[in-house]
Every structure is written in C-alpha cells, then in structure tokens.
C-alpha positions in Angstrom: -39.8 25.7 6.3 -41.1 28.0 9.2 -40.0 28.8 12.4 -37.3 26.7 14.4 -38.8 23.3 12.9 -36.1 20.9 11.9 -36.8 19.4 8.8 -36.7 15.4 9.1 -35.3 13.6 6.0 -35.6 9.8 6.2 -33.8 7.3 3.9 -36.7 7.4 1.2 -36.6 11.2 1.0 -32.8 11.5 0.9 -32.7 9.0 -2.1 -35.9 10.8 -3.8 -34.4 14.4 -3.3 -31.0 13.9 -4.7 -29.8 11.7 -7.8 -26.3 10.1 -8.0 -25.8 12.6 -10.6 -26.5 15.6 -8.5 -24.5 14.4 -5.6 -21.7 14.3 -8.0 -22.1 17.8 -8.9 -22.5 19.0 -5.3 -19.2 17.6 -4.4 -17.4 19.0 -7.8 -19.1 22.5 -6.9 -17.6 22.8 -3.4 -14.1 21.6 -4.8 -14.4 24.4 -7.6 -15.3 26.8 -5.1 -11.9 26.2 -3.3 -12.7 23.9 -0.5 -9.3 22.3 0.8 -10.0 18.8 2.1 -6.3 18.6 3.5 -7.9 20.9 6.2 -10.6 18.4 7.1 -10.4 17.3 10.8 -9.9 13.5 11.5 -13.0 11.4 12.4 -13.4 10.5 16.1 -13.6 6.6 16.3 -14.9 5.0 19.5 -14.7 1.2 19.6 -17.9 -0.1 21.2 -19.0 -3.7 22.0 -21.1 -4.1 18.8 -18.7 -2.4 16.5 -17.5 1.3 16.2 -18.9 4.8 16.6 -17.9 7.6 14.3 -18.3 11.3 14.7 -17.6 13.5 11.8 -18.1 17.1 11.8 -17.6 19.7 9.3 -18.4 23.3 8.6 -18.0 26.2 6.1 -19.1 30.0 6.4 -22.7 29.1 5.6 -23.2 25.5 6.8 -22.2 23.2 9.4 -23.1 19.5 10.1 -22.0 16.5 12.1 -22.6 12.7 11.2 -22.8 10.1 13.9 -22.4 6.8 12.4 -22.3 3.5 13.8 -20.6 0.5 12.2 -22.1 -2.8 13.2 -20.4 -5.8 11.4 -22.9 -8.3 13.0 -25.8 -6.4 11.9 -26.2 -8.1 8.3 -26.8 -11.4 10.0 -29.7 -9.8 11.8 -31.1 -8.5 8.7 -30.2 -5.0 9.7 -27.8 -2.4 7.9 -24.1 -2.5 8.6 -24.1 1.2 8.6 -26.3 3.2 10.8 -26.6 7.0 12.1 -27.9 10.2 11.7 -26.7 13.7 10.2 -27.6 17.1 11.6 -27.3 20.0 9.4 -27.0 23.3 10.9 -27.1 27.1 9.7 -23.2 28.2 9.6 -23.6 31.7 11.1 -25.9 30.8 14.0 -25.6 27.0 14.3 -29.1 26.7 14.4 -30.4 23.0 13.6 -31.8 22.9 10.1 -32.3 19.5 9.2 -31.9 15.9 10.5 -31.1 13.3 7.9 -30.8 9.5 7.7 -27.1 9.0 8.1 -27.0 5.5 6.3 -28.9 6.8 3.4 -26.5 9.9 3.2 -23.5 7.6 3.2 -25.0 5.5 0.6 -25.4 8.4 -1.7 -22.0 10.2 -0.8 -19.6 7.7 -1.0 -20.4 6.5 -4.7 -20.7 10.2 -5.7 -17.0 10.5 -4.5 -16.2 7.5 -6.5 -18.0 8.6 -9.5 -16.4 12.1 -9.5 -13.0 10.4 -9.5 -14.2 8.1 -12.3 -15.4 11.1 -14.5 -11.7 12.3 -14.4 -9.7 9.3 -14.6 -11.6 7.1 -17.3 -12.2 8.0 -21.1 -15.6 9.3 -21.9 -15.8 6.5 -24.8 -16.0 3.8 -25.5 -18.4 2.3 -23.0 -16.5 0.6 -20.0 -16.3 -3.0 -19.1 -16.6 -3.0 -15.1 -15.8 -5.5 -12.7 -17.8 -4.8 -9.4 -16.7 -6.4 -6.3 -19.5 -6.7 -3.4 -23.2 -7.0 -3.4 -24.4 -4.9 -0.5 -25.9 -1.3 -0.5 -22.6 0.3 -1.7 -22.3 -2.1 -4.5 -25.9 -1.2 -5.8 -25.2 2.4 -5.4 -22.0 2.5 -7.0 -23.4 0.9 -10.1 -26.0 3.6 -9.9 -23.2 6.5 -9.8 -21.0 4.9 -12.4 -23.9 4.9 -14.8 -24.8 8.7 -14.1 -21.2 9.5 -15.3 -20.1 6.8 -17.9 -21.8 4.4 -20.2 -21.1 0.7 -19.3 -20.8 -2.1 -21.8 -20.6 -4.9 -19.5 -20.6 -5.4 -15.7 -19.0 -8.4 -14.1 -20.2 -9.0 -10.4 -17.7 -10.9 -8.2 -19.1 -11.9 -4.6 -19.0 -14.4 -2.0 -22.6 -15.3 -2.6 -23.5 -16.4 -6.1 -27.1 -15.8 -5.4 -26.5 -12.3 -4.5 -24.1 -11.7 -7.2 -26.8 -12.9 -9.8 -29.3 -10.7 -8.3 -27.0 -7.7 -8.6 -26.1 -8.8 -12.3 -29.8 -8.8 -13.0 -30.4 -5.5 -11.5 -27.7 -4.1 -13.9 -29.3 -5.6 -16.9 -32.5 -4.1 -15.7 -30.8 -0.6 -15.6 -29.9 -1.1 -19.0 -26.3 -2.6 -19.1 -26.0 -4.5 -22.2 -23.9 -7.5 -20.8 -24.0 -8.4 -17.0 -23.0 -11.6 -15.3 -21.2 -13.1 -12.3 -17.6 -13.7 -12.5 -14.5 -14.3 -10.5 -11.2 -12.1 -9.5 -9.4 -13.1 -12.7 -12.0 -11.0 -14.6 -10.1 -7.8 -13.6 -7.7 -8.6 -16.4 -10.3 -7.7 -19.0 -11.9 -4.6 -17.3 -11.6 -1.0 -17.9 -12.9 -0.1 -14.5 -12.9 -2.3 -11.4 -14.9 -0.9 -8.2 -14.4 -2.6 -4.9 -17.3 -2.2 -2.4 -16.5 -4.8 0.3 -15.7 -5.3 3.8 -12.7 -7.3 2.9 -9.5 -6.9 5.1 -7.2 -8.7 2.5 -6.6 -8.0 -1.3 -9.6 -9.2 -3.5 -7.4 -9.8 -6.7 -4.0 -10.0 -8.0 -3.2 -6.5 -8.9 -0.6 -7.6 -11.5 -3.6 -8.9 -13.7 -5.2 -5.1 -14.0 -4.8 -4.0 -17.4 -2.5 -0.9 -18.3 -4.6 2.2 -18.2 -7.4 0.5 -16.3 -9.0 2.4 -13.2 -9.5 0.7 -9.9 -11.6 2.4 -7.1 -11.5 1.0 -3.5 -13.9 2.3 -1.1 -14.2 -0.4 1.6 -12.2 0.5 4.4 -11.0 3.5 6.4 -8.9 1.3 8.8 -5.2 1.1 8.6 -4.9 -2.5 8.8 -7.6 -3.3 6.1 -7.1 -3.1 2.4 -9.0 -4.4 -0.9 -6.0 -4.0 -3.1 -2.6 -5.4 -2.9 1.0 -4.1 -3.0 1.7 -5.1 -6.6 -1.3 -2.8 -7.7 -0.3 0.3 -5.8 3.3 -0.1 -6.9 2.3 0.0 -10.5 -0.5 2.5 -10.2 -0.8 6.2 -10.4 -2.6 6.8 -6.9 -5.3 9.3 -6.3 -7.0 10.0 -2.9 -9.5 12.4 -1.4 -6.9 14.2 0.9 -3.3 13.1 1.4 -3.4 13.5 5.1 -6.6 11.5 5.5 -5.2 8.5 3.3 -1.9 8.5 4.9 -3.6 8.1 8.3 -6.4 5.8 7.4 -6.1 4.0 4.0 -4.7 0.7 4.6 -4.6 0.0 0.8 -1.7 2.6 0.9 -0.3 2.3 4.5 0.6 -1.2 4.2 2.7 -0.7 1.2 4.3 2.2 2.7 5.2 -0.1 5.8 6.6 -2.7 3.5 8.6 -0.1 1.8 7.2 -0.7 -1.6 6.4 3.0 -2.0 6.9 6.4 -0.4 4.1 9.1 0.5 5.4 10.8 -2.6 3.7 8.0 -4.7 0.4 9.6 -4.3 0.0 11.3 -7.7 -3.0 13.7 -6.9 -6.0 14.3 -5.0 -9.8 14.5 -6.1 -9.5 18.4 -5.7 -6.4 18.3 -8.2 -8.6 16.4 -10.4 -11.4 18.8 -10.4 -9.5 21.9 -10.4 -6.5 21.0 -12.5 -7.3 17.9 -14.7 -4.7 18.6 -17.3 -2.0 18.7 -14.9 -2.8 15.7 -12.6 -2.8 12.8 -15.2 -0.5 9.7 -14.5 3.1 10.4 -15.5 2.9 7.2 -17.5 -0.3 6.9 -19.5 -0.2 3.2 -19.6 -0.3 3.0 -15.7 -3.3 1.9 -14.0 -5.1 4.6 -11.9 -5.9 3.7 -8.3 -8.6 5.9 -6.5 -8.8 5.0 -2.8 -11.2 6.9 -0.5 -11.8 6.8 3.2 -14.7 8.9 3.6 -14.6 12.6 4.8 -16.9 14.8 6.6 -16.6 17.6 4.0 -18.3 15.2 1.4 -21.2 14.6 4.0 -21.8 18.2 4.4 -21.7 19.0 0.7 -24.3 16.3 -0.1 -26.4 17.0 3.0 -26.8 20.7 1.9 -27.7 19.8 -1.5 -30.4 17.4 -0.2 -31.6 20.2 2.3 -31.9 22.7 -0.7 -33.6 20.4 -2.8 -36.2 19.7 0.1 -36.7 23.4 0.6 -37.2 23.8 -3.1 -39.7 21.0 -3.2 -41.7 22.5 -0.2 -41.9 26.0 -2.0 -43.1 24.3 -5.1 -45.6 22.2 -3.4 -49.2 23.2 -3.9 -51.2 24.9 -1.3 -54.5 23.3 -0.3 -57.5 25.4 -1.3 -59.7 26.3 1.6 -62.5 28.9 2.8 -65.8 29.4 1.0 -66.5 27.6 -2.2 
C-alpha cells in the first residue's frame, strides 16, 4: 500500500484473507508473546433507541485499533445483521490509519477463533467429538467452521428455535464433512463431548446437570451481566475458564448470577485463556471428571490481533499480485 491510502477491507475480503485456523493462531501468538488480557480496558457501551453502541479500543507497541460496533436486536426481522460496525486499524507509533475493516465480519471471525483456541486446550485431540450446537445465526455457522479447524467432529446436533434453520445448519455441517449431523433438543447435551452456545438467549438453554463428566461447554452469546446461556448447576460443577478474570467478573452473566446467588465465589474461575496457552500443564481442572466451561465476553485485544493478521495477509497479497504489463509490444 503506497502513500497514506487507507486499505478498505469489506466482509468478503476479511473472510477470504484469514481462515479460522489463521485467526486462532493470531490469538495464540499474541498470548505467547506476553499480552496480558487483564490489562485490557473495559468496552464503552451506550444504549441507543435501536439497541447498543460499543466502542472497543486496544493498542500494543506496534499497532492500535478501535472497533465501533452496533448491536441491533431488531435487525434480523428486517433481514439485516444483528451486529454492525467498522474496525479502524492504526500504526502504533504514529497512530496513522492503515486499514478499515468490516466490523461485523471481524467479529464473526474473532469470536469463534477465541472459542476454538479454548477448545484446542480443553478437549482431547482424539477421538472425534460429539458436538451440540445451540443457535443458527452467523456465529453458529462460524463456530462450526472454527471447531472443525482444531478438532475432528463425529456428530453435530443443532438445537434451535426454528426447526427449518436448524435443518439447514445440520445440512451445512454434513456438506463440510461431518459424518453425522441432525437437529435435536436440549436433552442432547447429555451425550455431548462439546456443547457450543451461540445464541441471544437471556436464560439458560439446558439443564447443566445433564452435561457429562469431562465434557466442555463454550458460551459466547452475551456480554451482559443479566443474561446467560448456562445455569448455576453447570457453573457450580465445572472448572471455569475465561478470557480475563476482570472482564468476566464485570460482564459475564453466566458467572455473575451464580456469584450473586452465593453458589460460587470469584475464586471458582480455574484459569484464563492466557493460562491455557502459556501453561497448559498447570491449568487443567483439579477434578479431571469435572465439566469444563469456557465463557467469553469478547475483548478488544482479540479484535486487534485478528485485524492485524487480516491486514498483513492483505499486504502480502498486494505484494504478490501480478503487475499488469504495459509499454511497447
């Protein structure tokens, strides 16, 4: 990229330039390099008539960036995405704008990558997993892709309010090579090795007592203190992992509600994503038979790490692009 032109990366470009596996590695790389998620600043949230505006800035020595995101619950009924926004990536030393990325596409890539990185450390590499997937929106599809980037899956059971949308996602899973994929109901968590929750639910999706010993549950649906996808029973019996203790104890309703009930204390959090990446041998559950619960709320450092990886891929593509011939023939 020459001069001061800001690179424009739309949703298709973001999805094309970085694979789910590449996004997972981008996150792992910054954690291995010593990034401390506990130092991340809280997001700024502003209620607006259509929903909520979020401002999520982050910076390292080499890079800085900020995501402006809109959460509009009424948009799906209009045929529009629930999450909107843009991401501005800047040069760290000069704060010169470098790229403007589609914010919704970045979020759709980043959130599943965070989940997949946790799944890579919390689930066995063999045998293939039996997965229950709650939800049928963009995050559900993207989580399916991300899980398949880090683990083999023997079966996917899709649980959703719309039977038709659940059938479409199950068919998509089969098209991606999952041997068995079908629709199901919340009781199917009893036979799952992995449960992934990608919904806008504000109350628990299933009975946490049904989750099998040693199974892993991932919940990504909310960053609101009064909303949760998992119940107190599951939290109480699980080894709980989060992106950041500070962020989880500020925003994660899945943990804050059991805390308010007195069912668990803050010390119930067994570890963080950074712990899993840096010290996997020291952060396993104290009870190997306990379920593992990974609860994410979404953090600005994750957006920055993935945006940098997308930008680098775009720069490499520009360098490698063939130059049109000209002049005399």
